[in-house]
Each structure stands twice: as structure tokens, then as C-alpha cells.
C-alpha angles and dihedrals in degrees: 000000000000117000118240109254126211118238090252091053091047091052090049091052093048090049091053092048091050089052092048092050095040113125137196112254093238091053091044092052091048089053093048093050091046095248092138093157090062091045090051092048093050093048090048088053089052090051091049088056095043114019090184096059108128089186095056093047092047092049093045089050088055091049091049090051090051087054089050089241092141098170094055092041090054091045092055092043090053090049090057090056092053096050124087107266120233119263092012094278109142115237095208105038097122090257105068122054115192101191 
């Protein structure tokens, strides 16, 4: 059973999700135009700089799924769940669903 969340808690969770799913404009534009190879390369560069970036892994997982590369999409999605979430809000606490 899901606990009932206050409006403030709901807003906090939505804010965290928006931060997790935030994306650089260049990467966003590459996704919109269908240049998924470029989006993947840019996200990989972000991960190379910060291997603990939940956002980069989550976004690259999305790009991999759009390319129908399910194994790599799942790998990146699993990586997100193992990293420390921002602001101390658990990603898998039965209240917040990332994807």
C-alpha cells in the first residue's frame, strides 16, 4: 500500500524527478531531431566526467531504449538505482517511480 503524501512531499518528489530527468539542451535537441548517436556520445562524455551522475545514466538509458538497445538501456537504468539519489530521496522507496 502506498502511503498518502502531503502536497509538500509530492512537490518535493516531483522536483527531484525533474532534476533526475533534466537534460542538456544540445542532448535534448539531438534526441528531438533523431540524432541518437550524438545524444549517446554526449551522455557518455558526461558519464566519463561524473561516473555518479544519476541524470546522465537515466537519460542515456532513455536514448538506448529509443535505439531499441534494451540490454544497454537496462544496464544504465540499473546503474541509476545503485547510485546515491540527489537530495537524499530514495529512488525505490515504493513511493517514487523513476521510469
